C-alpha positions as CSV (number, residue, x, y, z in Angstrom):
1,M,50.7,11.6,-2.9
2,M,48.1,13.7,-1.1
3,S,50.1,15.7,1.3
4,D,47.6,18.6,1.6
5,G,45.2,16.6,3.7
6,A,42.7,16.0,0.9
7,S,40.9,12.7,1.3
8,K,40.6,10.2,-1.5
9,R,37.3,10.1,-3.4
10,L,37.7,7.4,-6.0
11,Y,38.6,3.8,-5.1
12,N,39.6,1.0,-7.4
13,V,37.6,-2.2,-7.2
14,K,40.0,-3.8,-4.7
15,E,40.0,-0.8,-2.4
16,A,36.2,-0.5,-2.7
17,G,35.9,-4.1,-1.6
18,K,38.0,-3.3,1.5
19,Y,35.9,-0.2,2.2
20,L,32.6,-2.1,2.0
21,G,33.9,-5.4,3.5
22,R,33.3,-7.3,0.3
23,S,35.5,-9.1,-2.3
24,P,36.5,-7.4,-5.5
25,W,34.2,-9.8,-7.4
26,A,31.3,-8.8,-5.2
27,I,32.0,-5.2,-6.0
28,R,32.0,-6.0,-9.7
29,H,28.7,-7.7,-9.3
30,L,27.2,-4.7,-7.5
31,I,28.4,-2.5,-10.4
32,W,27.1,-4.9,-13.1
33,E,23.7,-5.1,-11.3
34,G,23.4,-1.4,-11.0
35,Y,23.7,-1.1,-7.2
36,L,27.0,0.9,-7.5
37,P,27.7,3.5,-10.2
38,Q,31.2,3.3,-11.7
39,V,33.6,5.9,-13.0
40,R,35.6,4.6,-16.0
41,Q,38.7,5.9,-17.5
42,G,39.6,3.5,-20.3
43,R,39.7,0.0,-18.8
44,R,40.1,1.4,-15.3
45,V,37.0,1.0,-13.1
46,M,36.7,3.3,-10.1
47,V,33.9,3.7,-7.5
48,D,33.1,7.1,-5.8
49,V,33.2,7.0,-2.0
50,V,30.0,9.1,-2.0
51,D,28.2,6.4,-3.9
52,M,29.5,3.7,-1.5
53,D,28.3,5.7,1.5
54,Q,24.9,6.1,-0.2
55,F,24.8,2.3,-0.9
56,I,25.4,1.7,2.8
57,Q,22.6,4.1,3.8
58,R,20.2,2.5,1.3
59,H,20.9,-1.0,2.7
60,K,21.0,-0.1,6.4
61,R,18.3,-1.5,8.5
62,E,16.9,-0.4,11.9
63,G,16.9,-3.4,14.2
64,N,16.3,-7.0,13.2
65,D,13.2,-9.1,14.1
66,G,14.9,-12.2,12.7
67,N,12.4,-12.6,9.8
68,D,15.2,-12.2,7.3
69,L,17.6,-14.8,8.8
70,S,18.2,-18.2,7.5
71,P,17.4,-21.2,9.7
72,E,21.1,-21.6,10.5
73,E,21.3,-18.0,11.6
74,K,18.1,-18.3,13.7
75,G,19.7,-21.0,15.9
76,P,18.6,-24.4,17.2
77,N,14.9,-23.5,17.6
78,N,14.8,-22.2,14.0
79,G,13.2,-19.0,15.2
80,S,10.1,-20.7,16.5
81,S,8.8,-19.7,19.9
82,R,7.7,-22.3,22.5
């Protein structure tokens, strides 16, 4: 246990999923597709919290004009203005 107040830096796939709000399989896909680097020790796969924070920053958007929404997300008018 970390009783000295040190924070955790490496997360397993399940923990990384909770951190990013994704399933463990989604985390695996992000690793396989090169979006998240992995730290391996034998068969154990870990993800660095710094890399997860950088992933969040790279995919963060300022505002939303609705152009990237699906028709269902746009609502009953499908994003068209009248």
